[in-house]
py3Dmol code that shows the C-alpha trace and the ligand (Angstrom):
import py3Dmol

protein = """\
ATOM      1  CA  MET A   1     -12.382 -18.402 -19.384  1.00  0.00           C
ATOM      2  CA  TYR A   2      -8.934 -17.600 -17.966  1.00  0.00           C
ATOM      3  CA  ASP A   3      -6.663 -20.015 -16.127  1.00  0.00           C
ATOM      4  CA  ILE A   4      -5.738 -17.433 -13.517  1.00  0.00           C
ATOM      5  CA  ILE A   5      -7.185 -14.034 -12.683  1.00  0.00           C
ATOM      6  CA  ILE A   6      -4.895 -11.903 -10.555  1.00  0.00           C
ATOM      7  CA  VAL A   7      -6.547  -9.085  -8.624  1.00  0.00           C
ATOM      8  CA  GLY A   8      -4.024  -6.246  -8.250  1.00  0.00           C
ATOM      9  CA  ALA A   9      -1.098  -5.072 -10.371  1.00  0.00           C
ATOM     10  CA  GLY A  10       1.413  -4.313  -7.624  1.00  0.00           C
ATOM     11  CA  PRO A  11       4.739  -6.167  -7.244  1.00  0.00           C
ATOM     12  CA  ALA A  12       3.014  -9.317  -5.868  1.00  0.00           C
ATOM     13  CA  GLY A  13       0.391  -9.481  -8.634  1.00  0.00           C
ATOM     14  CA  LEU A  14       2.841  -8.691 -11.440  1.00  0.00           C
ATOM     15  CA  THR A  15       5.333 -11.302 -10.224  1.00  0.00           C
ATOM     16  CA  ALA A  16       2.517 -13.873 -10.050  1.00  0.00           C
ATOM     17  CA  ALA A  17       1.622 -12.978 -13.658  1.00  0.00           C
ATOM     18  CA  ILE A  18       5.213 -13.548 -14.806  1.00  0.00           C
ATOM     19  CA  TYR A  19       5.325 -16.992 -13.172  1.00  0.00           C
ATOM     20  CA  ALA A  20       1.898 -17.976 -14.521  1.00  0.00           C
ATOM     21  CA  ARG A  21       2.667 -16.839 -18.082  1.00  0.00           C
ATOM     22  CA  ARG A  22       5.992 -18.653 -18.059  1.00  0.00           C
ATOM     23  CA  ALA A  23       3.930 -21.782 -17.302  1.00  0.00           C
ATOM     24  CA  SER A  24       1.798 -20.912 -20.384  1.00  0.00           C
ATOM     25  CA  LYS A  25      -1.346 -20.153 -18.405  1.00  0.00           C
ATOM     26  CA  LYS A  26      -3.933 -17.709 -19.747  1.00  0.00           C
ATOM     27  CA  VAL A  27      -3.663 -14.801 -17.317  1.00  0.00           C
ATOM     28  CA  LEU A  28      -5.766 -11.704 -16.693  1.00  0.00           C
ATOM     29  CA  VAL A  29      -4.726  -8.990 -14.231  1.00  0.00           C
ATOM     30  CA  LEU A  30      -7.543  -6.788 -12.947  1.00  0.00           C
ATOM     31  CA  GLU A  31      -6.454  -3.496 -11.377  1.00  0.00           C
ATOM     32  CA  ALA A  32      -8.612  -0.670  -9.991  1.00  0.00           C
ATOM     33  CA  LYS A  33      -6.047   2.146 -10.337  1.00  0.00           C
ATOM     34  CA  SER A  34      -2.736   1.964 -12.191  1.00  0.00           C
ATOM     35  CA  TYR A  35       0.037  -0.637 -12.141  1.00  0.00           C
ATOM     36  CA  GLY A  36       2.728  -0.587  -9.468  1.00  0.00           C
ATOM     37  CA  GLY A  37       0.855  -0.422  -6.165  1.00  0.00           C
ATOM     38  CA  GLN A  38       2.383   1.379  -3.175  1.00  0.00           C
ATOM     39  CA  ILE A  39       5.975   1.039  -4.408  1.00  0.00           C
ATOM     40  CA  ILE A  40       5.330   3.579  -7.165  1.00  0.00           C
ATOM     41  CA  ASN A  41       5.528   6.312  -4.477  1.00  0.00           C
ATOM     42  CA  THR A  42       8.984   5.298  -3.248  1.00  0.00           C
ATOM     43  CA  LEU A  43      11.719   7.593  -4.545  1.00  0.00           C
ATOM     44  CA  ASP A  44      14.618   5.243  -4.030  1.00  0.00           C
ATOM     45  CA  ILE A  45      14.517   1.482  -3.447  1.00  0.00           C
ATOM     46  CA  ALA A  46      17.824   0.524  -1.880  1.00  0.00           C
ATOM     47  CA  ASN A  47      17.053  -2.855  -0.306  1.00  0.00           C
ATOM     48  CA  TYR A  48      16.001  -4.991  -3.273  1.00  0.00           C
ATOM     49  CA  PRO A  49      18.586  -7.575  -4.431  1.00  0.00           C
ATOM     50  CA  VAL A  50      20.728  -6.718  -7.493  1.00  0.00           C
ATOM     51  CA  GLU A  51      19.671  -3.080  -8.060  1.00  0.00           C
ATOM     52  CA  ALA A  52      21.429  -0.931  -5.426  1.00  0.00           C
ATOM     53  CA  HIS A  53      19.224   2.045  -6.294  1.00  0.00           C
ATOM     54  CA  ILE A  54      16.086   2.204  -8.399  1.00  0.00           C
ATOM     55  CA  SER A  55      13.019   4.434  -8.204  1.00  0.00           C
ATOM     56  CA  GLY A  56       9.682   2.832  -7.370  1.00  0.00           C
ATOM     57  CA  PHE A  57       8.254   4.070 -10.656  1.00  0.00           C
ATOM     58  CA  GLU A  58      11.079   2.538 -12.728  1.00  0.00           C
ATOM     59  CA  PHE A  59      10.860  -0.733 -10.795  1.00  0.00           C
ATOM     60  CA  ALA A  60       7.078  -0.956 -11.282  1.00  0.00           C
ATOM     61  CA  THR A  61       7.291  -0.028 -14.966  1.00  0.00           C
ATOM     62  CA  LYS A  62       9.957  -2.672 -15.658  1.00  0.00           C
ATOM     63  CA  LEU A  63       7.892  -5.290 -13.836  1.00  0.00           C
ATOM     64  CA  TYR A  64       4.687  -4.294 -15.665  1.00  0.00           C
ATOM     65  CA  ASN A  65       6.423  -4.437 -19.056  1.00  0.00           C
ATOM     66  CA  GLN A  66       7.950  -7.812 -18.218  1.00  0.00           C
ATOM     67  CA  ALA A  67       4.506  -9.252 -17.394  1.00  0.00           C
ATOM     68  CA  LYS A  68       2.909  -7.603 -20.447  1.00  0.00           C
ATOM     69  CA  ASP A  69       5.646  -8.773 -22.851  1.00  0.00           C
ATOM     70  CA  LEU A  70       5.047 -12.323 -21.640  1.00  0.00           C
ATOM     71  CA  GLY A  71       1.419 -12.062 -22.774  1.00  0.00           C
ATOM     72  CA  THR A  72      -0.447 -11.074 -19.602  1.00  0.00           C
ATOM     73  CA  GLU A  73      -3.772  -9.355 -20.288  1.00  0.00           C
ATOM     74  CA  PHE A  74      -4.564  -6.245 -18.229  1.00  0.00           C
ATOM     75  CA  ILE A  75      -7.981  -4.696 -17.596  1.00  0.00           C
ATOM     76  CA  PHE A  76      -8.284  -1.631 -15.363  1.00  0.00           C
ATOM     77  CA  GLU A  77     -11.528  -2.231 -13.457  1.00  0.00           C
ATOM     78  CA  LYS A  78     -12.236  -2.482  -9.731  1.00  0.00           C
ATOM     79  CA  VAL A  79     -13.126  -5.941  -8.436  1.00  0.00           C
ATOM     80  CA  THR A  80     -16.183  -5.813  -6.190  1.00  0.00           C
ATOM     81  CA  ASN A  81     -16.913  -9.483  -5.542  1.00  0.00           C
ATOM     82  CA  ILE A  82     -15.824 -13.070  -6.160  1.00  0.00           C
ATOM     83  CA  ASN A  83     -18.197 -16.032  -6.448  1.00  0.00           C
ATOM     84  CA  ASP A  84     -16.866 -19.527  -5.897  1.00  0.00           C
ATOM     85  CA  LYS A  85     -18.456 -22.059  -8.227  1.00  0.00           C
ATOM     86  CA  GLU A  86     -15.975 -24.787  -7.210  1.00  0.00           C
ATOM     87  CA  HIS A  87     -13.788 -25.273 -10.292  1.00  0.00           C
ATOM     88  CA  GLU A  88     -14.891 -21.951 -11.759  1.00  0.00           C
ATOM     89  CA  LYS A  89     -14.409 -18.617 -10.018  1.00  0.00           C
ATOM     90  CA  GLU A  90     -16.460 -15.591 -11.074  1.00  0.00           C
ATOM     91  CA  VAL A  91     -14.660 -12.299 -10.581  1.00  0.00           C
ATOM     92  CA  VAL A  92     -17.080  -9.394 -10.619  1.00  0.00           C
ATOM     93  CA  THR A  93     -15.905  -5.854 -11.378  1.00  0.00           C
ATOM     94  CA  THR A  94     -17.785  -2.562 -11.510  1.00  0.00           C
ATOM     95  CA  LYS A  95     -18.332  -3.239 -15.249  1.00  0.00           C
ATOM     96  CA  ASN A  96     -18.092  -6.959 -16.053  1.00  0.00           C
ATOM     97  CA  THR A  97     -17.821 -10.499 -14.778  1.00  0.00           C
ATOM     98  CA  TYR A  98     -14.757 -12.583 -15.669  1.00  0.00           C
ATOM     99  CA  LYS A  99     -14.222 -16.317 -15.144  1.00  0.00           C
ATOM    100  CA  ALA A 100     -11.113 -18.277 -14.176  1.00  0.00           C
ATOM    101  CA  LYS A 101     -10.074 -21.622 -12.788  1.00  0.00           C
ATOM    102  CA  ALA A 102      -7.997 -19.955 -10.071  1.00  0.00           C
ATOM    103  CA  VAL A 103      -7.726 -16.487  -8.525  1.00  0.00           C
ATOM    104  CA  ILE A 104      -4.842 -14.736  -6.807  1.00  0.00           C
ATOM    105  CA  LEU A 105      -5.745 -11.857  -4.495  1.00  0.00           C
ATOM    106  CA  ALA A 106      -2.884  -9.346  -4.608  1.00  0.00           C
ATOM    107  CA  THR A 107      -4.783  -6.211  -3.654  1.00  0.00           C
ATOM    108  CA  GLY A 108      -2.199  -4.779  -1.249  1.00  0.00           C
ATOM    109  CA  ALA A 109      -3.135  -2.083   1.225  1.00  0.00           C
ATOM    110  CA  ASP A 110      -4.419   1.495   1.221  1.00  0.00           C
ATOM    111  CA  ASN A 111      -3.454   4.429   3.465  1.00  0.00           C
ATOM    112  CA  ARG A 112      -5.140   4.584   6.858  1.00  0.00           C
ATOM    113  CA  LYS A 113      -6.896   7.918   7.369  1.00  0.00           C
ATOM    114  CA  LEU A 114      -6.936   9.999  10.545  1.00  0.00           C
ATOM    115  CA  GLY A 115     -10.716  10.025  10.378  1.00  0.00           C
ATOM    116  CA  LEU A 116     -11.081  13.803  10.753  1.00  0.00           C
ATOM    117  CA  ASP A 117     -14.187  15.582   9.451  1.00  0.00           C
ATOM    118  CA  ASN A 118     -12.804  17.455   6.437  1.00  0.00           C
ATOM    119  CA  GLU A 119      -9.793  15.173   5.813  1.00  0.00           C
ATOM    120  CA  GLU A 120     -11.054  13.765   2.533  1.00  0.00           C
ATOM    121  CA  GLU A 121     -12.072  17.100   1.018  1.00  0.00           C
ATOM    122  CA  LEU A 122      -8.633  18.585   1.847  1.00  0.00           C
ATOM    123  CA  VAL A 123      -6.692  15.929  -0.056  1.00  0.00           C
ATOM    124  CA  GLY A 124      -4.666  17.905  -2.591  1.00  0.00           C
ATOM    125  CA  LYS A 125      -5.361  21.079  -0.583  1.00  0.00           C
ATOM    126  CA  GLY A 126      -2.947  20.438   2.249  1.00  0.00           C
ATOM    127  CA  VAL A 127      -3.628  16.818   3.181  1.00  0.00           C
ATOM    128  CA  SER A 128      -1.362  14.177   1.655  1.00  0.00           C
ATOM    129  CA  TYR A 129      -0.556  10.512   2.224  1.00  0.00           C
ATOM    130  CA  CYS A 130       2.643  10.555   0.157  1.00  0.00           C
ATOM    131  CA  ALA A 131       5.576  12.828   0.977  1.00  0.00           C
ATOM    132  CA  THR A 132       7.622  11.783  -2.038  1.00  0.00           C
ATOM    133  CA  CYS A 133       4.674  12.553  -4.353  1.00  0.00           C
ATOM    134  CA  ASP A 134       3.579  15.892  -2.889  1.00  0.00           C
ATOM    135  CA  GLY A 135       6.508  17.125  -0.773  1.00  0.00           C
ATOM    136  CA  ALA A 136       7.817  19.459  -3.495  1.00  0.00           C
ATOM    137  CA  PHE A 137       4.635  21.566  -3.233  1.00  0.00           C
ATOM    138  CA  TYR A 138       5.684  22.608   0.283  1.00  0.00           C
ATOM    139  CA  LYS A 139       9.065  24.186  -0.427  1.00  0.00           C
ATOM    140  CA  ASN A 140       9.946  26.657   2.370  1.00  0.00           C
ATOM    141  CA  LYS A 141       6.589  26.084   4.085  1.00  0.00           C
ATOM    142  CA  ASN A 142       5.693  24.583   7.468  1.00  0.00           C
ATOM    143  CA  VAL A 143       4.403  21.014   7.382  1.00  0.00           C
ATOM    144  CA  ALA A 144       3.396  18.293   9.830  1.00  0.00           C
ATOM    145  CA  VAL A 145       3.939  14.544   9.591  1.00  0.00           C
ATOM    146  CA  VAL A 146       1.723  12.235  11.655  1.00  0.00           C
ATOM    147  CA  GLY A 147       2.803   8.745  12.716  1.00  0.00           C
ATOM    148  CA  GLY A 148       5.646   6.898  14.382  1.00  0.00           C
ATOM    149  CA  GLY A 149       6.491   4.084  11.958  1.00  0.00           C
ATOM    150  CA  ASN A 150       9.176   3.909   9.284  1.00  0.00           C
ATOM    151  CA  THR A 151       6.995   5.691   6.736  1.00  0.00           C
ATOM    152  CA  ALA A 152       6.439   8.694   9.029  1.00  0.00           C
ATOM    153  CA  LEU A 153      10.132   8.857   9.950  1.00  0.00           C
ATOM    154  CA  GLU A 154      11.294   8.619   6.336  1.00  0.00           C
ATOM    155  CA  ASP A 155       8.667  11.143   5.210  1.00  0.00           C
ATOM    156  CA  ALA A 156       9.776  13.570   7.919  1.00  0.00           C
ATOM    157  CA  LEU A 157      13.436  13.141   6.942  1.00  0.00           C
ATOM    158  CA  TYR A 158      12.616  13.718   3.278  1.00  0.00           C
ATOM    159  CA  LEU A 159      10.583  16.827   4.098  1.00  0.00           C
ATOM    160  CA  THR A 160      13.303  18.432   6.263  1.00  0.00           C
ATOM    161  CA  ASP A 161      15.214  19.059   3.012  1.00  0.00           C
ATOM    162  CA  ILE A 162      12.225  20.807   1.395  1.00  0.00           C
ATOM    163  CA  ALA A 163      10.048  22.478   4.035  1.00  0.00           C
ATOM    164  CA  SER A 164      11.157  25.300   6.299  1.00  0.00           C
ATOM    165  CA  LYS A 165       9.898  23.434   9.359  1.00  0.00           C
ATOM    166  CA  VAL A 166       8.620  19.901   9.991  1.00  0.00           C
ATOM    167  CA  TYR A 167       6.514  18.951  13.018  1.00  0.00           C
ATOM    168  CA  LEU A 168       6.570  15.195  13.639  1.00  0.00           C
ATOM    169  CA  ILE A 169       3.493  14.289  15.670  1.00  0.00           C
ATOM    170  CA  HIS A 170       3.278  10.854  17.281  1.00  0.00           C
ATOM    171  CA  ARG A 171       0.640   9.488  19.644  1.00  0.00           C
ATOM    172  CA  ARG A 172       3.214   7.817  21.936  1.00  0.00           C
ATOM    173  CA  ASP A 173       6.640   8.856  23.296  1.00  0.00           C
ATOM    174  CA  GLU A 174       8.491   6.071  21.497  1.00  0.00           C
ATOM    175  CA  PHE A 175       8.800   5.514  17.762  1.00  0.00           C
ATOM    176  CA  ARG A 176       7.904   2.223  16.114  1.00  0.00           C
ATOM    177  CA  GLY A 177      10.276   2.905  13.200  1.00  0.00           C
ATOM    178  CA  GLU A 178      14.035   2.356  13.020  1.00  0.00           C
ATOM    179  CA  ASP A 179      16.418   4.056  15.496  1.00  0.00           C
ATOM    180  CA  THR A 180      18.864   4.913  12.702  1.00  0.00           C
ATOM    181  CA  THR A 181      16.258   7.128  11.019  1.00  0.00           C
ATOM    182  CA  VAL A 182      15.343   8.715  14.360  1.00  0.00           C
ATOM    183  CA  SER A 183      19.045   9.549  14.868  1.00  0.00           C
ATOM    184  CA  LEU A 184      19.252  11.153  11.430  1.00  0.00           C
ATOM    185  CA  LEU A 185      16.144  13.217  12.224  1.00  0.00           C
ATOM    186  CA  LYS A 186      17.618  14.405  15.514  1.00  0.00           C
ATOM    187  CA  GLU A 187      20.559  15.891  13.615  1.00  0.00           C
ATOM    188  CA  LYS A 188      18.214  18.183  11.658  1.00  0.00           C
ATOM    189  CA  ASP A 189      17.653  21.690  12.981  1.00  0.00           C
ATOM    190  CA  ASN A 190      14.261  22.292  11.312  1.00  0.00           C
ATOM    191  CA  ILE A 191      12.273  19.492  12.974  1.00  0.00           C
ATOM    192  CA  GLU A 192      10.181  19.577  16.140  1.00  0.00           C
ATOM    193  CA  PHE A 193       9.044  16.308  17.770  1.00  0.00           C
ATOM    194  CA  ILE A 194       5.597  16.395  19.346  1.00  0.00           C
ATOM    195  CA  TYR A 195       5.021  13.253  21.401  1.00  0.00           C
ATOM    196  CA  ASN A 196       1.955  11.809  23.139  1.00  0.00           C
ATOM    197  CA  SER A 197      -0.320  13.837  20.887  1.00  0.00           C
ATOM    198  CA  ASN A 198      -2.935  13.443  18.204  1.00  0.00           C
ATOM    199  CA  VAL A 199      -4.126  15.759  15.466  1.00  0.00           C
ATOM    200  CA  THR A 200      -7.731  16.490  16.371  1.00  0.00           C
ATOM    201  CA  LYS A 201      -8.784  19.160  13.874  1.00  0.00           C
ATOM    202  CA  LEU A 202      -7.845  20.432  10.425  1.00  0.00           C
ATOM    203  CA  ASN A 203      -8.476  24.177  10.123  1.00  0.00           C
ATOM    204  CA  ALA A 204      -8.980  25.256   6.543  1.00  0.00           C
ATOM    205  CA  ASN A 205     -10.298  28.054   4.441  1.00  0.00           C
ATOM    206  CA  ASP A 206     -10.330  26.341   1.059  1.00  0.00           C
ATOM    207  CA  ARG A 207      -6.774  25.088   1.835  1.00  0.00           C
ATOM    208  CA  LEU A 208      -5.307  23.767   5.079  1.00  0.00           C
ATOM    209  CA  GLU A 209      -4.085  26.631   7.284  1.00  0.00           C
ATOM    210  CA  SER A 210      -3.448  25.077  10.674  1.00  0.00           C
ATOM    211  CA  ILE A 211      -3.998  21.950  12.759  1.00  0.00           C
ATOM    212  CA  GLU A 212      -5.223  21.411  16.276  1.00  0.00           C
ATOM    213  CA  VAL A 213      -3.051  19.050  18.297  1.00  0.00           C
ATOM    214  CA  THR A 214      -4.257  17.497  21.541  1.00  0.00           C
ATOM    215  CA  ASP A 215      -1.903  15.876  24.031  1.00  0.00           C
ATOM    216  CA  LYS A 216      -2.681  12.938  26.321  1.00  0.00           C
ATOM    217  CA  ASP A 217      -3.813  15.289  29.109  1.00  0.00           C
ATOM    218  CA  GLY A 218      -6.365  16.861  26.779  1.00  0.00           C
ATOM    219  CA  LYS A 219      -4.398  20.098  26.327  1.00  0.00           C
ATOM    220  CA  THR A 220      -4.772  21.533  22.814  1.00  0.00           C
ATOM    221  CA  LYS A 221      -2.626  23.827  20.733  1.00  0.00           C
ATOM    222  CA  THR A 222      -2.868  25.167  17.193  1.00  0.00           C
ATOM    223  CA  ILE A 223       0.058  24.866  14.805  1.00  0.00           C
ATOM    224  CA  GLU A 224       0.172  26.773  11.532  1.00  0.00           C
ATOM    225  CA  VAL A 225       1.056  24.419   8.680  1.00  0.00           C
ATOM    226  CA  SER A 226       0.363  24.441   4.948  1.00  0.00           C
ATOM    227  CA  GLY A 227       0.550  20.685   4.659  1.00  0.00           C
ATOM    228  CA  ILE A 228      -0.031  17.584   6.735  1.00  0.00           C
ATOM    229  CA  PHE A 229       1.433  14.232   5.705  1.00  0.00           C
ATOM    230  CA  VAL A 230      -0.519  11.365   7.226  1.00  0.00           C
ATOM    231  CA  ALA A 231       1.600   8.219   7.682  1.00  0.00           C
ATOM    232  CA  VAL A 232      -0.335   6.173  10.224  1.00  0.00           C
ATOM    233  CA  GLY A 233      -0.116   2.784   8.549  1.00  0.00           C
ATOM    234  CA  ARG A 234      -2.110   0.954   5.952  1.00  0.00           C
ATOM    235  CA  ILE A 235      -5.347  -0.992   5.730  1.00  0.00           C
ATOM    236  CA  PRO A 236      -5.479  -4.180   3.645  1.00  0.00           C
ATOM    237  CA  GLU A 237      -7.862  -3.970   0.697  1.00  0.00           C
ATOM    238  CA  ASN A 238      -9.803  -7.160   1.399  1.00  0.00           C
ATOM    239  CA  GLU A 239     -13.226  -5.909   2.449  1.00  0.00           C
ATOM    240  CA  ASN A 240     -14.895  -6.953  -0.824  1.00  0.00           C
ATOM    241  CA  PHE A 241     -13.851 -10.572  -0.206  1.00  0.00           C
ATOM    242  CA  ARG A 242     -14.873 -10.816   3.464  1.00  0.00           C
ATOM    243  CA  ARG A 243     -17.978 -12.909   2.661  1.00  0.00           C
ATOM    244  CA  LEU A 244     -15.863 -15.639   1.058  1.00  0.00           C
ATOM    245  CA  ILE A 245     -12.331 -15.389   2.418  1.00  0.00           C
ATOM    246  CA  ASN A 246     -11.240 -15.734   6.056  1.00  0.00           C
ATOM    247  CA  LEU A 247      -9.697 -12.501   7.332  1.00  0.00           C
ATOM    248  CA  ASP A 248      -8.035 -11.792  10.678  1.00  0.00           C
ATOM    249  CA  ASP A 249      -9.208  -9.070  13.069  1.00  0.00           C
ATOM    250  CA  LYS A 250      -7.167  -6.444  11.179  1.00  0.00           C
ATOM    251  CA  GLY A 251      -8.608  -7.472   7.805  1.00  0.00           C
ATOM    252  CA  TYR A 252      -5.598  -9.401   6.448  1.00  0.00           C
ATOM    253  CA  VAL A 253      -6.237 -12.659   4.553  1.00  0.00           C
ATOM    254  CA  ILE A 254      -5.389 -15.599   6.782  1.00  0.00           C
ATOM    255  CA  ALA A 255      -2.877 -17.739   4.884  1.00  0.00           C
ATOM    256  CA  GLU A 256       0.468 -19.366   5.644  1.00  0.00           C
ATOM    257  CA  GLU A 257       3.609 -19.104   3.533  1.00  0.00           C
ATOM    258  CA  ASP A 258       1.978 -21.370   0.895  1.00  0.00           C
ATOM    259  CA  CYS A 259      -0.444 -18.469   0.140  1.00  0.00           C
ATOM    260  CA  ASN A 260      -3.497 -20.811   0.186  1.00  0.00           C
ATOM    261  CA  THR A 261      -6.694 -19.203   1.467  1.00  0.00           C
ATOM    262  CA  ASN A 262      -9.621 -21.091   3.022  1.00  0.00           C
ATOM    263  CA  VAL A 263     -11.165 -21.426  -0.471  1.00  0.00           C
ATOM    264  CA  GLU A 264      -9.655 -24.013  -2.806  1.00  0.00           C
ATOM    265  CA  GLY A 265      -8.347 -22.348  -5.946  1.00  0.00           C
ATOM    266  CA  ILE A 266      -8.128 -18.860  -4.384  1.00  0.00           C
ATOM    267  CA  PHE A 267      -4.675 -17.708  -3.316  1.00  0.00           C
ATOM    268  CA  VAL A 268      -3.314 -14.525  -1.738  1.00  0.00           C
ATOM    269  CA  ALA A 269      -0.041 -12.672  -2.337  1.00  0.00           C
ATOM    270  CA  GLY A 270       1.567  -9.556  -0.902  1.00  0.00           C
ATOM    271  CA  ASP A 271       0.738  -6.946   1.717  1.00  0.00           C
ATOM    272  CA  ASN A 272      -2.918  -7.992   2.082  1.00  0.00           C
ATOM    273  CA  ARG A 273      -1.811 -11.373   3.515  1.00  0.00           C
ATOM    274  CA  LYS A 274      -1.361 -11.912   7.257  1.00  0.00           C
ATOM    275  CA  LYS A 275       2.422 -11.991   7.770  1.00  0.00           C
ATOM    276  CA  GLU A 276       5.316 -10.594   9.772  1.00  0.00           C
ATOM    277  CA  VAL A 277       7.425  -8.786   7.174  1.00  0.00           C
ATOM    278  CA  ARG A 278       5.825  -6.539   4.560  1.00  0.00           C
ATOM    279  CA  GLN A 279       8.553  -5.519   2.171  1.00  0.00           C
ATOM    280  CA  LEU A 280       8.943  -5.350  -1.600  1.00  0.00           C
ATOM    281  CA  VAL A 281      10.979  -8.547  -1.605  1.00  0.00           C
ATOM    282  CA  THR A 282       8.366 -10.452   0.425  1.00  0.00           C
ATOM    283  CA  ALA A 283       5.597  -9.213  -1.891  1.00  0.00           C
ATOM    284  CA  THR A 284       7.363 -10.507  -5.012  1.00  0.00           C
ATOM    285  CA  SER A 285       8.190 -13.721  -3.155  1.00  0.00           C
ATOM    286  CA  ASP A 286       4.487 -14.216  -2.335  1.00  0.00           C
ATOM    287  CA  GLY A 287       3.645 -13.641  -6.006  1.00  0.00           C
ATOM    288  CA  ALA A 288       5.947 -16.476  -7.047  1.00  0.00           C
ATOM    289  CA  VAL A 289       4.588 -18.851  -4.381  1.00  0.00           C
ATOM    290  CA  ALA A 290       0.915 -18.061  -5.058  1.00  0.00           C
ATOM    291  CA  ALA A 291       1.339 -18.490  -8.829  1.00  0.00           C
ATOM    292  CA  THR A 292       3.259 -21.753  -8.428  1.00  0.00           C
ATOM    293  CA  ASN A 293       0.514 -23.168  -6.213  1.00  0.00           C
ATOM    294  CA  ALA A 294      -2.235 -21.871  -8.509  1.00  0.00           C
ATOM    295  CA  ILE A 295      -0.525 -23.601 -11.466  1.00  0.00           C
ATOM    296  CA  LYS A 296      -0.320 -26.875  -9.502  1.00  0.00           C
ATOM    297  CA  TYR A 297      -3.999 -26.539  -8.537  1.00  0.00           C
ATOM    298  CA  ILE A 298      -5.072 -26.007 -12.176  1.00  0.00           C
ATOM    299  CA  ASN A 299      -2.936 -28.873 -13.474  1.00  0.00           C
ATOM    300  CA  ASN A 300      -4.506 -31.210 -10.895  1.00  0.00           C
ATOM    301  CA  LEU A 301      -8.013 -30.289 -12.106  1.00  0.00           C
ATOM    302  CA  LYS A 302      -7.417 -32.107 -15.393  1.00  0.00           C
TER     303      LYS A 302
END
"""
ligand_1 = """\
48
NAP
P 3.285 1.179 10.795
O 4.644 0.594 11.010
O 2.078 0.342 11.024
O 3.199 2.485 11.712
C 2.032 3.222 11.801
C 2.254 4.343 12.811
O 1.093 5.149 12.855
C 2.508 3.822 14.224
O 3.515 4.568 14.837
C 1.149 4.030 14.909
O 1.281 4.368 16.262
C 0.604 5.230 14.183
N -0.855 5.233 14.111
C -1.684 4.228 13.707
N -2.959 4.628 13.713
C -2.942 5.915 14.136
C -3.950 6.880 14.335
N -5.232 6.610 14.098
N -3.577 8.114 14.779
C -2.279 8.399 15.012
N -1.277 7.533 14.829
C -1.610 6.303 14.402
O 3.095 1.752 9.293
P 4.171 2.296 8.238
O 5.103 3.257 8.874
O 3.393 2.742 7.064
O 4.994 1.003 7.836
C 4.311 -0.158 7.298
C 5.334 -1.288 7.108
O 6.236 -0.938 6.060
C 6.188 -1.515 8.361
O 6.462 -2.877 8.458
C 7.442 -0.742 8.057
O 8.587 -1.197 8.756
C 7.569 -0.944 6.561
N 8.349 0.138 5.957
C 9.644 -0.103 5.740
C 10.428 0.880 5.180
C 11.889 0.582 4.964
O 12.304 -0.552 5.234
N 12.679 1.510 4.483
C 9.897 2.134 4.866
C 8.545 2.367 5.119
C 7.772 1.347 5.684
P 1.780 3.285 17.353
O 3.256 3.167 17.152
O 1.373 3.914 18.639
O 1.025 2.028 17.045
"""
view = py3Dmol.view(width=600, height=400)
view.addModel(protein, "pdb")
view.setStyle({"model": 0}, {"cartoon": {"style": "trace"}})
view.addModel(ligand_1, "xyz")
view.setStyle({"model": 1}, {"stick": {}})
view.zoomTo()
view.show()
């Protein structure tokens, strides 16, 4: 029986573990993939207090080691369900069931897909969701980036230094991401902006060879690219908890800044929570708040 089980080893979950261990609670972190979450794919973090520049991998590794050195237990299994037995929560994974007095859901978010027929089978063969991870494979090749948020803009900027040509395809004529990044992109001579358009087909022969792009009037054109970087937002990883936890219409856990969910003893932290600002600093902040409230909840059980 653990005091607190934390689901997810991203910045929110790892920060929660640090706070809970420093309060001498018995803590288990369950993680489906590897530690670090989305931040592991960021080349340079430049907006986190104290460190002017640090890679996402170094940041995540330092945080993981800090939590581990404090005595946090880690098990790498995917959580599929949670049962609420009032003062005892059962956390079910693909392999085992673990018990705790309190649970913190810090599952973060996964990449939204375009939903095209062969998209999944072309991952690693031309389709990518991470420019900083896979961009180097496309040196001097033509690539496309899809999306209009900060991720798409930053991915496109990053790729202009690697690829011979970058097509930035957005479904509207106005970007959601920051104007400063748009200005930097406009200074590049190897980028072409394609507005009011969607990617409607991936043409491949083992690997991606070209994409079909359809504009708002239904006119299509084919563009030859070796790679397509999909940056159309993220989907919170809360579906396995829907039966128990109240989610909003986009699938985010409904909770205020206190990180309390509708179930007593179950808390939420990070990008899977309904909130305005999803940044590294707000994820770690949520981790601290959720752990503090989980500790209070456990201490009041006695
Ligand atoms: P986002 O801001 O939600 O943007 C997603 C983009 O994809 C939007 O432009 C959206 O179009 C488009 N889109 C959504 N579904 C689509 C579909 N099915 N087909 C085509 N296009 C689609 O996501 P994000 O860029 O990943 O950013 C997530 C959060 O992280 C944001 O808050 C962002 O500011 C933040 N972020 C910050 C930084 C930074 O501070 N340096 C860097 C990266 C991300 P519409 O605009 O038409 O809705």
